SERO-4910 file (N, C-alpha, C, O; in steps of 0.05 Angstrom, whole numbers):
BEGIN
 pado doro    nc1    nc2    nc3   cac1   cac2   cac3    cc1    cc2    cc3    oc1    oc2    oc3
  Met    A     12   -355   -201     30   -346   -180     58   -340   -192     67   -355   -209
  Ser    A     70   -318   -184     96   -311   -195    118   -325   -180    141   -327   -190
  Ile    A    113   -335   -156    133   -349   -139    123   -377   -132    100   -380   -124
  Ser    A    141   -396   -136    134   -424   -128    139   -427    -99    158   -417    -88
  Val    A    121   -442    -85    123   -447    -57    122   -477    -53    103   -490    -61
  Thr    A    143   -489    -42    145   -518    -39    150   -526    -10    160   -510      6
  Val    A    143   -551     -4    147   -563     22    164   -588     19    157   -605      2
  Ser    A    185   -591     33    203   -614     30    190   -639     42    173   -638     59
  Asp    A    200   -662     32    189   -687     40    194   -692     70    177   -704     84
  Asp    A    217   -683     81    222   -688    109    204   -671    127    199   -679    150
  Val    A    195   -648    117    175   -632    133    148   -646    132    134   -648    152
  Arg    A    141   -657    109    116   -671    107    116   -696    125     95   -702    137
  Ala    A    138   -709    127    140   -733    144    138   -725    174    127   -739    190
  Leu    A    149   -702    180    148   -692    208    120   -685    216    112   -690    239
  Ala    A    104   -673    198     77   -663    204     58   -670    181     53   -653    164
  Pro    A     48   -695    181     30   -703    159      5   -686    157     -8   -685    136
  Gly    A     -3   -673    179    -28   -658    179    -24   -629    170    -43   -613    172
  Phe    A     -1   -622    159      5   -595    150     -6   -590    122     -5   -607    105
  Ala    A    -17   -566    118    -24   -556     92    -21   -526     92    -21   -513    113
  His    A    -17   -515     68    -14   -486     67    -29   -474     43    -36   -488     24
  Leu    A    -35   -449     45    -49   -434     24    -35   -408     19    -27   -394     38
  Val    A    -31   -401     -6    -17   -377    -14    -36   -356    -25    -53   -363    -42
  Val    A    -33   -332    -16    -48   -309    -28    -27   -289    -38    -11   -280    -22
  Glu    A    -27   -284    -63     -7   -265    -75    -22   -239    -83    -43   -240    -95
  Ala    A    -10   -217    -76    -23   -191    -81     -4   -171    -92     19   -169    -82
  Arg    A    -12   -155   -112      4   -133   -123    -13   -108   -124    -38   -109   -122
  Asp    A      0    -86   -128    -13    -59   -129    -27    -53   -102    -49    -41   -102
  Leu    A    -15    -62    -80    -26    -56    -54    -19    -28    -46      0    -16    -55
  Val    A    -35    -17    -28    -30      9    -16    -25      5     14    -43     -3     29
  Asn    A      0     10     22      6      7     50     12     34     63     11     55     49
  Gly    A     17     35     88     22     59    103     20     53    132     17     30    140
  Pro    A     22     74    149     21     70    178     -7     59    186    -27     63    172
  Ser    A     -7     45    208    -33     36    219    -52     60    222    -43     82    229
  Asp    A    -77     55    217    -97     77    219   -122     67    234   -122     45    244
  Glu    A   -143     83    234   -167     76    248   -179     50    237   -189     34    252
  Ala    A   -178     48    211   -191     24    198   -176     -1    205   -188    -21    212
  Ser    A   -150     -1    204   -134    -25    210   -135    -31    240   -135    -54    248
  Ser    A   -136    -10    256   -138    -14    285   -165    -27    292   -166    -44    309
  Ala    A   -186    -18    279   -213    -29    284   -214    -58    276   -227    -74    289
  Leu    A   -200    -65    254   -199    -93    245   -186   -110    266   -195   -133    271
  Leu    A   -165   -101    278   -151   -116    299   -169   -119    324   -169   -141    336
  Asp    A   -183    -98    331   -201   -100    355   -224   -120    350   -231   -135    367
  Glu    A   -234   -120    325   -256   -138    318   -245   -167    320   -259   -185    329
  Ala    A   -221   -172    310   -209   -198    310   -205   -208    338   -210   -232    344
  Ala    A   -196   -191    356   -193   -198    384   -219   -206    397   -221   -225    413
  Ala    A   -240   -191    390   -267   -198    400   -277   -225    390   -288   -241    405
  Arg    A   -272   -231    365   -279   -257    353   -264   -279    367   -275   -301    372
  Leu    A   -239   -275    372   -223   -295    386   -234   -301    414   -236   -324    422
  Ala    A   -240   -279    428   -250   -283    456   -276   -300    456   -279   -317    473
  Val    A   -293   -295    437   -318   -311    435   -311   -340    428   -323   -358    440
  Arg    A   -293   -344    410   -285   -371    401   -273   -387    425   -279   -410    428
  Leu    A   -257   -374    441   -243   -388    462   -261   -392    487   -258   -411    502
  Gly    A   -281   -374    490   -300   -377    512   -286   -378    539   -296   -392    557
  Gly    A   -265   -363    543   -251   -362    568   -228   -382    571   -213   -380    591
  Ala    A   -226   -401    553   -204   -420    554   -178   -407    545   -178   -388    529
  Pro    A   -155   -416    555   -129   -405    547   -123   -413    518   -131   -434    509
  Pro    A   -108   -397    503   -102   -403    475    -90   -430    471    -97   -443    451
  Gln    A    -73   -439    489    -59   -465    484    -78   -489    485    -71   -510    476
  Asp    A   -103   -485    495   -122   -506    495   -138   -508    469   -152   -528    465
  Glu    A   -136   -488    452   -151   -488    427   -138   -511    410   -114   -512    408
  Pro    A   -154   -528    398   -143   -552    384   -122   -546    363   -103   -561    360
  His    A   -127   -525    347   -107   -519    326    -81   -510    338    -59   -518    328
  Ile    A    -82   -493    358    -57   -485    371    -43   -508    385    -19   -510    384
  Ala    A    -58   -526    397    -46   -550    409    -32   -567    388    -11   -578    394
  Ala    A    -43   -569    364    -31   -584    342     -4   -571    334     15   -585    328
  Trp    A     -4   -544    333     21   -531    327     42   -535    349     66   -538    343
  Arg    A     34   -535    374     53   -541    395     65   -568    392     89   -572    397
  Ala    A     49   -588    384     60   -615    380     80   -615    357    100   -629    358
  Ala    A     74   -600    335     92   -599    313    119   -586    320    140   -595    311
  Tyr    A    118   -565    337    142   -552    346    159   -572    362    183   -573    359
  Ser    A    146   -586    380    160   -606    396    173   -627    379    195   -637    386
  Ala    A    161   -634    356    171   -655    339    198   -648    327    213   -666    321
  Phe    A    204   -622    322    230   -616    312    249   -603    333    269   -592    326
  Gly    A    241   -607    358    260   -600    380    256   -572    392    271   -564    409
  Ala    A    236   -557    383    231   -530    394    214   -533    419    198   -552    421
  Lys    A    217   -515    438    201   -515    462    177   -496    458    181   -472    457
  Pro    A    153   -507    455    131   -491    446    122   -469    466    109   -450    458
  Ser    A    130   -472    491    123   -451    511    143   -428    510    138   -407    521
  Arg    A    166   -433    498    187   -413    496    187   -400    469    191   -375    467
  Thr    A    184   -415    448    182   -405    421    155   -412    410    152   -433    397
  Arg    A    136   -394    414    108   -400    407    103   -396    377    114   -378    365
  Asn    A     87   -413    366     78   -409    338     64   -382    336     53   -372    356
  Ser    A     64   -370    312     54   -343    310     24   -340    317     16   -319    327
  Ala    A      8   -360    312    -21   -358    319    -24   -357    349    -40   -341    359
  Glu    A     -9   -373    364    -12   -372    393     -1   -346    404    -12   -334    422
  Ala    A     22   -337    393     34   -312    403     15   -289    400     12   -272    418
  Leu    A      3   -287    376    -16   -265    371    -41   -268    388    -52   -248    398
  Ala    A    -51   -292    391    -75   -297    408    -70   -288    437    -87   -275    449
  Arg    A    -47   -294    447    -41   -286    475    -40   -255    477    -49   -244    497
  Arg    A    -28   -242    457    -27   -213    458    -54   -201    454    -60   -180    467
  Ala    A    -71   -213    438    -98   -203    433   -114   -202    459   -131   -185    463
  Leu    A   -109   -222    476   -125   -225    501   -112   -210    524   -125   -207    545
  Ala    A    -87   -201    521    -73   -188    543    -80   -158    544    -90   -147    524
  Glu    A    -74   -146    566    -77   -117    569    -59   -103    549    -35   -110    547
  Gly    A    -69    -84    534    -54    -71    513    -60    -81    486    -57    -66    466
  Gly    A    -69   -106    484    -79   -117    459    -58   -121    438    -34   -122    444
  Leu    A    -67   -123    413    -49   -129    391    -32   -105    382    -42    -82    384
  Pro    A     -8   -110    373      9    -87    363     -2    -76    337    -15    -90    321
  Arg    A      2    -51    333     -5    -37    308     22    -33    294     40    -20    304
  Val    A     25    -45    270     51    -45    256     49    -27    231     61     -6    230
  Asn    A     34    -36    211     27    -20    188      1    -33    177     -7    -54    186
  Arg    A    -11    -20    157    -37    -29    148    -37    -58    139    -54    -74    146
  Leu    A    -17    -66    122    -16    -93    112    -12   -114    134    -25   -135    135
  Val    A      7   -108    152     12   -126    174    -12   -128    192    -19   -150    202
  Asp    A    -25   -106    197    -49   -106    214    -71   -124    201    -84   -139    215
  Val    A    -73   -123    175    -94   -139    161    -88   -169    165   -106   -184    173
  Tyr    A    -63   -177    159    -59   -206    161    -57   -216    190    -63   -239    196
  Asn    A    -49   -198    209    -51   -206    237    -80   -209    246    -86   -227    262
  Ala    A    -97   -192    236   -125   -194    244   -137   -221    234   -152   -234    248
  Ile    A   -130   -229    209   -140   -255    199   -129   -278    216   -144   -296    222
  Ser    A   -104   -276    223    -92   -297    240   -106   -300    266   -113   -322    274
  Val    A   -112   -278    279   -125   -279    305   -154   -288    303   -163   -305    319
  Ala    A   -169   -278    283   -197   -285    281   -201   -314    274   -220   -327    283
  His    A   -182   -326    258   -185   -354    249   -166   -373    264   -167   -397    259
  Val    A   -150   -362    283   -131   -378    298   -114   -395    279   -113   -419    280
  Val    A   -101   -381    260    -84   -394    240    -59   -377    236    -61   -353    234
  Pro    A    -35   -390    235    -12   -374    228    -13   -362    200    -20   -376    181
  Val    A     -7   -337    198     -7   -323    172     19   -306    171     25   -291    190
  Gly    A     34   -309    150     58   -293    146     56   -277    121     41   -284    103
  Gly    A     69   -254    121     69   -237     98     97   -229     90    113   -219    107
  Glu    A    104   -233     65    131   -227     55    129   -208     31    110   -209     16
  Asp    A    149   -190     29    149   -170      7    158   -185    -18    180   -195    -19
  Leu    A    141   -185    -38    147   -199    -63    172   -188    -77    187   -204    -90
  Asp    A    178   -163    -73    201   -151    -87    227   -157    -72    249   -151    -82
  Arg    A    225   -169    -48    250   -175    -33    255   -204    -31    276   -213    -21
  Ile    A    237   -221    -41    242   -250    -41    261   -256    -64    257   -246    -87
  Glu    A    281   -273    -59    300   -281    -79    293   -309    -88    296   -328    -73
  Gly    A    284   -312   -113    277   -338   -123    250   -347   -112    231   -332   -109
  Asp    A    249   -373   -106    224   -385    -96    225   -389    -66    246   -386    -54
  Met    A    202   -397    -55    200   -402    -26    199   -431    -20    185   -446    -34
  His    A    213   -440      1    214   -468      8    211   -472     38    224   -457     54
  Leu    A    196   -491     46    194   -499     74    211   -524     77    205   -545     66
  Val    A    232   -522     93    252   -543     95    261   -547    124    255   -531    141
  Arg    A    276   -568    129    290   -572    154    318   -561    149    332   -570    130
  Ala    A    327   -543    165    352   -528    161    377   -546    165    377   -565    180
  Thr    A    398   -539    150    424   -551    154    438   -538    178    456   -551    191
  Gly    A    431   -513    183    445   -498    204    464   -477    193    474   -460    208
  Asp    A    469   -478    167    488   -459    154    474   -435    142    487   -415    135
  Glu    A    447   -436    139    432   -415    125    433   -389    141    430   -389    166
  Pro    A    437   -366    128    437   -340    141    408   -331    147    390   -336    131
  Phe    A    405   -319    170    379   -307    177    384   -279    186    397   -274    207
  Glu    A    373   -260    171    378   -231    178    357   -222    198    333   -222    192
  Thr    A    367   -213    221    349   -203    242    362   -178    254    381   -166    242
  Ala    A    353   -170    277    364   -146    291    365   -151    321    348   -165    332
  Ala    A    384   -139    334    387   -141    363    397   -114    373    418   -104    365
  Gly    A    381   -102    391    389    -76    401    390    -54    379    404    -35    381
  Gly    A    373    -58    359    372    -39    337    393    -42    316    395    -26    297
  Glu    A    411    -62    319    432    -67    300    428    -92    284    417   -112    295
  Pro    A    436    -92    258    433   -117    242    449   -140    253    472   -136    262
  Val    A    438   -163    253    451   -187    262    445   -210    243    423   -213    233
  Ile    A    465   -227    238    461   -251    222    461   -275    241    481   -280    255
  Glu    A    439   -290    242    437   -314    258    436   -338    239    435   -335    215
  His    A    437   -362    252    434   -386    237    415   -405    252    417   -406    276
  Pro    A    398   -418    237    379   -437    251    394   -461    262    417   -466    254
  Glu    A    381   -475    280    391   -500    289    389   -522    268    369   -521    253
  Pro    A    408   -540    266    404   -562    246    379   -577    252    373   -585    275
  Gly    A    363   -582    231    338   -596    234    314   -579    240    291   -588    239
  Glu    A    319   -553    246    297   -534    251    281   -530    226    292   -529    204
  Val    A    255   -528    228    237   -523    205    238   -493    199    232   -477    217
  Val    A    244   -486    175    247   -457    167    235   -453    140    234   -471    123
  Trp    A    225   -428    136    219   -419    109    244   -405     98    257   -390    113
  Arg    A    251   -410     73    274   -398     61    270   -392     32    253   -404     19
  Asp    A    286   -374     22    288   -369     -7    317   -373    -16    332   -385      0
  Ala    A    325   -364    -39    352   -369    -49    373   -354    -33    396   -362    -33
  Ala    A    365   -333    -19    385   -317     -4    388   -325     25    407   -317     38
  Gly    A    369   -341     35    371   -349     63    344   -353     76    324   -355     62
  Val    A    344   -355    102    320   -360    118    303   -335    119    314   -313    125
  Thr    A    277   -337    114    259   -315    117    243   -316    143    234   -296    153
  Cys    A    239   -341    154    225   -344    179    235   -368    194    236   -390    182
  Arg    A    243   -364    219    254   -386    235    232   -401    250    210   -391    255
  Arg    A    239   -426    257    221   -444    272    193   -443    261    174   -437    275
  Trp    A    191   -449    236    167   -451    221    154   -423    217    156   -411    196
  Asn    A    141   -413    238    129   -386    236    133   -370    261    116   -354    269
  Trp    A    155   -375    275    160   -362    301    171   -334    298    160   -315    310
  Arg    A    192   -331    282    204   -304    279    211   -299    250    226   -314    237
  Gln    A    200   -276    240    205   -268    212    231   -252    211    237   -237    229
  Gly    A    245   -255    189    269   -239    185    263   -211    175    241   -206    166
  Val    A    283   -193    177    278   -166    169    280   -161    139    269   -142    128
  Arg    A    294   -179    125    299   -175     96    274   -174     80    271   -157     62
  Thr    A    255   -192     85    231   -194     68    205   -185     82    183   -188     71
  Arg    A    207   -173    105    183   -165    119    169   -142    104    182   -127     89
  Leu    A    143   -139    109    127   -118     96    132    -91    110    128    -89    134
  Thr    A    140    -71     95    143    -45    106    122    -26     94    106    -35     78
  Glu    A    122     -2    103    102     18     93    106     23     64     87     34     51
  Asp    A    129     16     52    134     21     24    126     -3      7    128     -2    -18
  Ser    A    119    -25     19    113    -50      4     87    -47    -13     67    -36     -3
  Thr    A     89    -56    -38     65    -55    -55     58    -83    -65     36    -87    -77
  Gly    A     75   -103    -61     69   -130    -69     75   -149    -45     94   -145    -30
  Ala    A     58   -169    -42     61   -186    -18     54   -215    -25     36   -220    -41
  Leu    A     68   -233    -11     62   -261    -12     53   -269     16     69   -267     35
  Phe    A     28   -278     19     17   -286     45     16   -316     47      6   -329     28
  Leu    A     25   -327     69     25   -356     73      7   -362     97     12   -353    119
  Leu    A    -14   -377     92    -32   -387    114    -25   -416    118    -25   -432     99
  Glu    A    -21   -424    143    -11   -451    149    -30   -465    168    -38   -454    188
  Arg    A    -36   -490    161    -55   -505    176    -44   -532    186    -29   -545    171
  Met    A    -51   -540    210    -47   -567    219    -74   -580    224    -93   -566    232
  Ala    A    -76   -606    219   -100   -620    228   -101   -617    258    -80   -620    271
  Pro    A   -125   -611    270   -151   -617    261   -165   -593    247   -189   -595    241
  Met    A   -151   -571    242   -164   -549    227   -172   -560    199   -155   -572    186
  Ser    A   -196   -556    191   -205   -567    165   -194   -551    142   -186   -528    145
  Leu    A   -192   -563    119   -183   -549     95   -203   -528     87   -195   -507     76
  Asp    A   -229   -533     92   -249   -512     86   -245   -488    104   -248   -465     94
  Ala    A   -237   -492    129   -232   -469    147   -208   -453    138   -208   -429    140
  Leu    A   -187   -467    128   -164   -454    117   -171   -437     93   -162   -414     90
  Glu    A   -188   -448     75   -196   -433     51   -213   -409     59   -211   -388     47
  Glu    A   -230   -412     80   -246   -389     89   -228   -366     99   -233   -343     94
  Ala    A   -207   -373    113   -188   -353    123   -174   -339    100   -171   -315    100
  Gly    A   -166   -355     80   -153   -343     56   -172   -324     41   -164   -303     31
  Ala    A   -197   -333     38   -217   -316     24   -222   -290     39   -225   -269     27
  Glu    A   -223   -292     66   -228   -267     81   -203   -248     79   -206   -224     77
  Leu    A   -179   -260     78   -155   -244     74   -156   -230     47   -151   -206     46
  Ala    A   -163   -244     26   -164   -232     -1   -185   -210     -2   -180   -189    -13
  Glu    A   -208   -215     10   -230   -195     10   -221   -170     26   -227   -148     17
  Thr    A   -208   -174     48   -200   -151     65   -178   -135     51   -178   -110     52
  Leu    A   -159   -149     38   -139   -135     22   -151   -117      1   -142    -95     -4
  Glu    A   -171   -128    -13   -185   -113    -34   -199    -88    -22   -199    -67    -35
  Lys    A   -210    -91      2   -223    -69     15   -203    -47     22   -209    -23     20
  Phe    A   -180    -55     31   -159    -36     40   -143    -25     16   -132     -3     18
  Ser    A   -143    -39     -6   -128    -31    -29   -145    -36    -54   -140    -54    -69
  Pro    A   -166    -19    -59   -183    -23    -82   -167    -23   -108   -150     -6   -113
  Gly    A   -172    -43   -125   -158    -45   -150   -133    -62   -148   -120    -67   -169
  Ala    A   -127    -72   -125   -103    -90   -123   -108   -116   -138   -131   -125   -140
  Arg    A    -87   -127   -148    -88   -153   -162    -82   -175   -142    -60   -178   -133
  Ile    A   -103   -191   -136   -101   -211   -115   -107   -238   -126   -127   -242   -140
  Gln    A    -90   -257   -121    -94   -284   -130    -91   -304   -107    -71   -303    -92
  Met    A   -111   -321   -103   -109   -341    -82   -104   -368    -95   -118   -377   -113
  Gly    A    -83   -381    -86    -75   -407    -97    -91   -430    -86   -110   -426    -71
  Glu    A    -84   -454    -94    -97   -478    -84    -84   -487    -59    -60   -482    -54
  Ile    A    -99   -499    -41    -88   -510    -17    -70   -533    -24    -76   -550    -41
  Arg    A    -46   -533    -12    -26   -554    -18    -16   -566      8    -14   -552     29
  Arg    A    -11   -592      8     -1   -606     31     29   -610     29     41   -621     47
***
């Protein structure tokens, strides 16, 4: 892996059941959403519906575990939903999942099909290494409001992903910043798959393997490396 990904001790203490898996990919081919990526999202929504069997997403055990983790650091899980729950709700709603670009569609489809938070960051825009920490509250977070750039700051104690330049994702996996997000010009990506118990480590690895396989299918010849599961 070209980038180190670490989890702070205070995050481990907050959520002992947390583990993550990194998939790093280069020489990717991205572009606007197309029929293939759209079909992948539709298939993922169908897999989710079968898995839930009519139950609401918040009753799924893995999503319930993420809700508990959010509550543990002071976030309100019904107001700031973890990314797996937010996507699951959209997948089941009228209008379905958003179409963003091919790479984002791919990792969103994996997230929905496996009910696991998945994030994607542009390797060329990450500064230094990636760290999952509890914020001091001073870290900059680049986002947008009304189409204009805005700098926000996380709440003290909030769990965030960050690099040397600032926060890349707030409230664990709730909102990604604009600085490192995958655009249609992105050719390198760092994907983070995040698990809470009771999701098994085998299930997390299966999700990562399907992500790697799908990336290869959408970008033949891409250099893809799947790391080891880390707690």
